[in-house]
N, C-alpha and C positions, 0 to 999 in steps of 0.2 A: 295683844288685843288692845284696842283703844278704850281704856277703862272709863275715861271721862264721858265719852259718847254713850256708853252703856248705862252709866249711872243716871245721866240726864234723861234717857229714855224711860228708865224705871220710875223716876220721880213723876213723870207725866201720866202714868197709868192710874186709873181709878179702880180697876178691878183687882181685888186683893189676890184672887187665885192666879192671875197673870203674873203678879209680882213674885209669888212663891215659885211659880214655874221657872221664871228667869233666874232667880237665885239658885234654884236647884241645878239649872243648866250650867251656871258658872262653876258650882262646886264639882259637878261631874267633869267638866273640862279640866279643872285643877287636878282631879284624881287621875284623869287619863294621861296628862302630861308628866306627872311626878310619880305615879305608882310604879313604873318599871325601875325607877331609881331606888325604891325602898324595898322591893321584894325580889325574890329569885326569879329567874326567867320563866320557869314553868308556871308559877303562881300568877305572874303578871299576865301571861298569855291567856290563862283561864279567866281571870277577872276582866281582861280587856274585852272579851266577847260579850260579857254581861253589860259592861259599861257602854259599849257601842250600841247595843240594843236599846238601852235606856236613853242614850243620846239621840238616836233616831226618833224615839217616841217624844222626847222633849222638843226636838226641832220641829216636829209636826204641830206641837201645841203653841209655841211662841209666835207672836205676831210681828216681830221686828226682823225685817230682811237683813239689815246691817249686822245684827247680832248673829243671825244664822250664818252669814257669809264669813264673818270674823272667825267663828268657831270652825267652820268647814275648811277654811284656808289654813288654820292652825293644824288641823288633822292631815291636810295634804302634805305639809312639811314634815309632820311627825312620821308618817308612813313612807315618805319618799325614800328613806334609807333602809327600810325594813320590808315593805310590802308594796311594790309598784302598782299592782292591780287595785288594791284598796285605795291607794293615794289617788289614782285616776278616777275611781268611783266618786270620791268626795269632791274632786275638781269638777266633774260633770254635774253633780248635784248643785254645787255652788253656781255654775254657769246658768243652770236652769232658773234659779232664783234671781240672779242678776239680770238676765234677759227680761224677765217679767217685771222687775222693778224699774227698768229703764234709768237706773241711777248710774251715771258715768263713773263715779268714784268706785262703786261696788264692781262695775264691769271691769275696770282696770285691775282691781285686786284679783279678780278671777282669771283674767287673761294672763297675769303674771304667774299664777299657780299652774295654769295649763302649760306655760313655757317651761317651768321647772319639770313637770311630769314628762313632757316630750323630750327634754334634754336628757333626763335620767334614763330614758328608754332608747336613746340614740337617734331620735327623729329630729335631727338638727334643723332642717329647713322649716319644719312645722314650729319648732321651739322659737326660732328667730322671728317668724311671722307673728306669733302671739306677743313676743316681747315688743316688737315695733307697734303693734296695736295698742298695747298698754301704755307705751311711752308717749304716743300721740295724745292719748286721753289725759295722762298725768301732766304733760306739758301744758295742755290747754287749761288745766285746773291749777297750775302752779304748785302741784303736789311733788315737792322735791324729794321727799323721802320715798315716795313711790317710784320716782325716776331713778333714784339710787339703785333700787332692786332691778329695774329694767336694764340699766347700764351694765350691772353685774351679770345678768343673764345673757345679754348680747355678747359680752366679753367671753363668757364661758363657751358659747357656740363657736365663735371665731377661734378660740383656743383649741377646741376639739377638732375643728376642720383645718388646723395647721396655718391659720392666718394670725400669727402671734403678735405682730406689731399692731394690727387692728385691735386685737384683744387687749393689749396693754393700754391703747388709747382709751377704750371704753372703761377699763378698770380704773384708770386715773380720773375719768369723769365721775365715777361712783365714789372714789376716794375723796375728791374735793367736797362733795356733799356730806359724806360721813364725817369728815374733819370739821366742816362748818357747824354741824349740829352735835359734835362731840359724841358720836355713836360708836363707842369702843368696840363692840362685837363686830359691827360692819367694817370698821377700820381694819381690824385684825383679819377678817375674812378676805378683804380686798388685797391687803398685803400678801396673803397666801396665794391668791389668784395671780397676782403680778409675778410672784416668785415662780409659779408653775410655768408661766409663759416664757420667762427668761431661761428656765431650765430646758424647755423644749427647744429654745433657740441655741442652746449649747453654752450659755453664759452662766456657769455655775456660781461665779463670784457674786453677780448681781442677784441671782436666785437666793443664795444663802443670806444676803443682806436683808432682803424682804422677809424671808422666813424667820430670821432672828427677831425682827420687829414684831411680827405676828406672835411669835412664841412668848415674848415678854407680856403681851396683853392677855393672851389666853391663860397663862399661868396666874396672873393677878385676878382674872375673872373666874378661875377654876372651871373653865368651860371644857368639859370632857369631849364633846363632839368636835369642837375646834381643835383640840390637841390631837385627836385621832387623825383628823385630816392633815394637820401640819406634820406630825411625825412620819406618816406614810410618804409624804412628799419629800421630806428630808432624806428618807431612806433611798428614794430614787436618785437624789444627788449623789449619795454615797455610791450607788451602783455605777453611775457614769464616771465617778472618780476611781472606780475599781476597788473600793473599800467594801468588798462583798460581805465579809464577816460582820462589819459594823451595820450594814444594811439589814442583814438577817436578824441581828440582835434587836435593832429598833423596831423591826416588823413584829417580832415576838411580843414586845411590850405593847405595841399598838393593837395587836390582835386581842390581847387580854382586855383592853379597854373597850374594843368594839363588841366583844362577846358580852361584856357586862351590861351594855345598854341596848343590845340587839341591833347593832348597826350592820345590816347585811351587805350593804353596798361596799363599805370599807373592808369587811371580811373578804368579800369577793376579790377586791383589788389587791389586798395583802397576800392572799393565796396565790393569785396569778403572778404577783411580783416575786414571791419566793421561788416559784417555778422558773421564772426568767433568770433570776440570779444564779440558781443552781446549774441551769443549762449553760450560762455564760462561764461559770467556773470550770465546768467539764470541758468546754471547748476553748478555753483561754490558751493561746499559743505560748504565753509567757510562763505557764506552769507545767510541771512535768507530771501531768495527770494522765495515766494510761490504764489500759486493761480494765480490771474489775472495779477499780476506784472510779474511773470515768463512767462505767456502766451503772454503778450504784448511784452516782449523782444524777444521771439522766433518768433513772427509774424514780428517784425521789421527785425530780422535776415533773415527771409524768403524773404522779399522784397529786401534786399541788395543782397542776393544770386541770385534772379531772374534777377535783373539788370545786375549783373556781368556776368551771363551766357548768357544773350541776347547779350551783347557787345562782349563777347568771340566768340560767334557764328558768329556775323557780321564780326569781324576782323580775324576769323580763328585762334584764340588763343586756340588750343586744350588742351594744358596743363592746362591753367586756367579753361577752361570749365569743364574738368575732376575733378579738385580740388573742384570747387564750386558746382557741381552736388552732390558730396559726402557730402558737408556741408549742402546742401538743404535737402538731404535724412535724415540726422541726426536731422535737425530742425523739419521736419515734424514728425519724430518718437517721438521727445520730445513733440510735440503738440498732439500726439495720433492719427494723421491722417495717418494710415498705408497704405491706398490706394495710396496716393500721395507719401509716402515714398517709396513704392514698385516701382511705376512708375519711379521716379527719380533715384532709384538704378539701374533699368534696363538701363536707359540712361547713367549713370555713367560707367557701365560695357561695354557698346558699345563703348564709347569714349576711355576707357582704352584699350580695345581690339585693336582699330585702332592705338593706340600709341605703344603698347607693343606686339601686334600680339600673344596674348595668349587666348586659348579657355576657356571661362568661362561659357559654357552652363550648366554645372552641378550646378553652383551657382544659375543661373537664374531659373532652374527647381525647386530647393529646395525652393527658395523664393516664386515662383508661387504656389507651393503646400501648403506652409504655409498660403499664402494669401487666397487661395480658402477655406481652412479649416476655416479661420477666418470668411469669409463671411457666410459659412454654419452655424457656431455657432451663428452668429448674427441673422440669419433667425429663428433658433430654439428659440433664446431669445425672439423674437417678437411674435412667434406663441404660445409658451408654457411658457410665462413669469410667470404666477401664479403658475404652477405646478412644474416647474424645476428651480426656481430662484437660489437656493443654488448650484445646479449642474452647472449652467451657470457660476457662479462666480468661481467655481473650474476650469472649462475648460478655462476660460479667463486667470487665473493665469498660467495654463500649457502653454498656447499660448505665454504668455510673456516670460516664461522661454525658450521656443523653439526659440523665436525671438532673445533672448539674445545669445543663442548658435549659431544661424546662423550669427549674427553680429560678434561674436568672430571668427567664421570660415572665414568670409569675410576678416576681418582684417589680420588674419594669412595668408590667401591665397594671399592677396596683398603684404605682406612681402616676401613670397616665390617668387612671380612673380618678384618683384624688385631685389631680390638677384640673380635670374637666369639671368635677363637682364644684371646686372652689370658684372656677370661672362662672359657672351657671349661677351660683349663689350670689356672686358679686353683681352679675347682670340683673338678677331679680331685685336685688336691693336698690340698685340705681333706678330701675323702672318704677319701683314702688315709691321712691323719693320724688321722682318727677311727677307721677300721678297725683300724689298728695299735694305737691306744690301747685299743680294746675287747678286742683279743686280749691285750695286756699285762695289762689289768685282770683278765681271766679267769685267766691264768697265775698272777698274784699270789694270787688267791683260792685256786686249786687247790694252789699250792705252800706256802702259809702258813696261811691261815685254815681250811682243811680238814685239812691234815696235822697241825697242832699239836693240835687236839681229839682226833683219832684216836690220836695218840701218848699223850695224857693218859689216854684210856680204856684203851688197851692196857697202859700202865704200872701203873695202879691195879688193873686186873684181874689182872695178873701177880703183883702184891704180895699181893693177896687169896688167890690160888691157892697161892702159895708159903708165905706166912707166916700163913695163916688161924688155925692152931692156936696160934700164938704171940702173936696180937693179942688185946687185950681188946675188950669190946663197943664202947667209945667209938671205938677206932681203926678197927674194922671199919665202924662207921656213918660215920665221916669219909670213908673210901675209897669206900663205896657212894654217899654224898652227892655226892662229887666226880664219880663216874661219871655220876650222874643229871643234875647241873648241866651237865656238858660235853655229854651226849647231847642235852639240851634245847637248848643253844646251837647244837649242830651241826644239829639238826632245823630250827631257825629259819633258820640259814644256808642250808640246802638249799632251804627255801621261798623265801627271798629270791633265790637264784640262779635258781630256776625262773621266778619272776615276771620277773626281769631278762631271761632268755632269751626269754620270750614277748614282752616289750616290744621286744627287738631284732628279732624276726621278725614284728612287727606282728600278733600273734595274741591280743591282749588282748580279751576279751569285754566288751562294753559293753551293760548291760541297765539302763537308768535307770528308777527308780520314785520315787514321792514318799514320804518318810519323815521322822520327827521326829529331829532331830540330837541332842537331849539323851539320848534312849534309847540311841542308838548309842555316844555318848561314855561313858555309864555302863558299858556292856559292856566297852569297851576299858580303862577305868580299873580295873575289877574284875579284868581279866586281868593287868594290869601292877602292881597295887597291892602285891603281895608284894615285888617288886624295890624299890619306893619305901620300903616299911616297913623293909627291911634298912638303907637309908641314912637312915632317919628323915626322909623327904621327904613333904610334904603335897601332895596333888593335889586341886585345887578345880575342880568343874564348875559354871561360871556360865552355861551355855547355857539360854536361856529355853525353857520347855516348848512354846511355841507355834511356834517357828521350825522350818520344814521346808525340805528341799531336794529337788530333782528330779535324782537322779544314781544311779550304780551303787553300791549299798550295800557290796558286797564291796571295791571299790576304795577307797571313802572310809574303810572300816574299816582297810584297810592304811595309808592316809595317816595317820590319827590314831595308829595303833599305832606307826608309825615315828617320828613327831614326838614323841610322849610318851616313847617309849623313849629317844630322843636326849636329851630334856630331863632324864630321870632320870640318864642316863649322865654328863652334864656339869654336874649340880647338886651342890653340896657337901651334906654332912650338915646337917640342920635347915633345908634349903632349902624353896622353895615353887614349885609349878607351877600355873598358872591356864589353864583351857581356856574359851574364850568364842566365841559366834557371834552376829553381829548382821546385820540386814538392810542391805544396801548398795545403795541405789537401788531401783527397782521390780522388777528381774528377777534380782537376785543376793543371795547370802548370803556374808558374809565371816566365816571361821573363823580362830581364832588359838590358838597354844600358846605361852605366855609363861613363862619361867623366870628365876630370879635367880642363875643359875650363873656359870661362868667366862667365858662370852662368847667371841667370836672377832674377830680383827683384820679391819678392813674390806677390806684387800687380799686376804684369804684367802677371802672370801665367794664370789666367782665360781668359785673352784676346787671348791667343794662340789658344784656342778651340772655340772661339766665332766668328760666321760669321758676327756679327754686328760690330766687331772691325776691324780697319784698322792697327793693330799693327804688324809691321815687323821691323827687324833689320838686318844690314849687318854683314857678318862673319868677322873673324879676318884678312882675306886677302881681305876684301871689297867685298865678294861674296854676290850676291843679291838673293832674293827669292820671291815667290808669296804670302806667308802667307797662302797657302792652305794645305801644307804638313801635319801638325799636325791635321788639321781638317779632312783630309782624313784618317789619322791613327786612329783617334777616331771613325769615321764611320765604318772602317773595323774591328776594335776590337769589336764593338757592334754587327756587323753581325756575328762574330765568337763567340758570347755569352760570351764576356769577358769584363773586366773593365780596364780603363787607369788611371795611376797615375803619376803626375809630381812632383819631389822634386828637388829644386835648391837653391844654395846659390851664391850670386854675388861674383865673383873672385875665387871661389873654384870649381865650376863645377855643372853638372846636371845629375840626374838619372831619366830616364823615364821607368816605368814598366807597363806591361800589362799581363792579364791572358788569358789562353786558356783552353778549356776542354780537358780532357784525354779520351782515348777510354774506354767506359764502357763495361765490359765483360758481 
């Protein structure tokens, strides 16, 4: 909680009753956070119900939205590991208050809480969406500590969806902020997250390196929650290194800590991990475990999986439920109990469908068919045991082969599902980034490139109106000239914006005709020559009179106008611009606009065509622009079935080329 903010608000209240209510609320929050550490679990649960009722009553009384949301978000995190439904309830209550307040800082806090709630329940796309919403707000507010949480949540989603390198990239962004502000708990948490990602990538050495860094901090802080999380992850490394006994031992210690503080999510994961370890020991080809010992291990694994699944269902941890239903299916298959294996595989597919929204009915039908066939074979074995014993052995072997084929199919199907999901998630992320960049670009144009010319026109008009009689003719002409220049610039800007809007809505008209390129270039040069004369720049049209193109004349006119305008803008006085067109193969014409101006660094060239970039520069006479010109040019070249190419050297000049189709006889 931001204590300084809360105290400042309390000092501003004149009503004594309100002050008492807020202090009571703070005391209640303190009790809620620390009571489970001081009492046994049963007493803490009973007292918690009373405290929650009191908290709801006090929240209704207090008038500070920020204080309410601070407390509600603390409760979201508190119940995240113990009661997912209650955690979601507090997140929804926080969002309701934030929406009414219209305070972006409070809204970002609430979006972050919703991201955590959805991540914990396995709704990864929803979690990612809320994280990006919060990140955009925090970025605009320069709220780096809020951005740290957003980066961490985004990393967690990518880690859960097996995009581990992306996860590490976001975790390192969070780590940079945590280290800058010396936030030790966040540093330790991020070390742990990076360790998880490396472990999933199979790099146990790097994983343990980060785990040990986190362990040192958690021990100094005496952070039980952090230690639980870290110990359970270290046990996973032991598992992959086949140190099964060590993994089970550290899980036992971790379970005691989790039960002490009521960390149900960790308890669920630890139960499931123990089941996985025991099943691995039972099936390990390097160990001589057979017969009753193997059966005993598998039965123990079954019990662990059952407990983990029950707790997952109670807490609405769907991702854990899915994983351990799969483990239970494999354990029953190892025990030869194909009926229960089939039943649990059905449950696994249902949960997976709810998480990934993929139709797995064909898999269910195949398994059901195999299961019914197995039952039929067993009936035959009972009725005709003496006469057909050898035949039944043969059929059983065939069934085992079929079951293996189905299992391989299921595993392959799961791999394909995960791959498709990751691809969709990446596509949505890219689409979201481009949409936001488009919006930001429009706001930039509206707030700067339109407002400034309007202010110039308004100021000069006001000066003319006020001081007209006191000005001489030269001063009046200067003001009028300034108004005309700015009006012309503003008119061009509106035309560019309208063209850009049509491009964004895919409403560009395309009416191709055959025309001579030299004539069109002459018209454009004549239109822009006045600007070139002001800077004493020479424009040379080297286009051959015979060269023709088959394209939309209006769009090609706009392309040349933008390119030649840019060349004038970035060419120094006494410079030269050359326009040329040549035949490129049998069906294309290559056009180019070449200047000997200031040029551009090679690393900045891709930014010129990216809507996600805010890269713009001023001309040699301090001319401004919107950054939309070359983006429009690129769009119009594509509409005319051509390609754009930019070649530039700083201090020497720039050549921009594009292709157009020729008329096909």
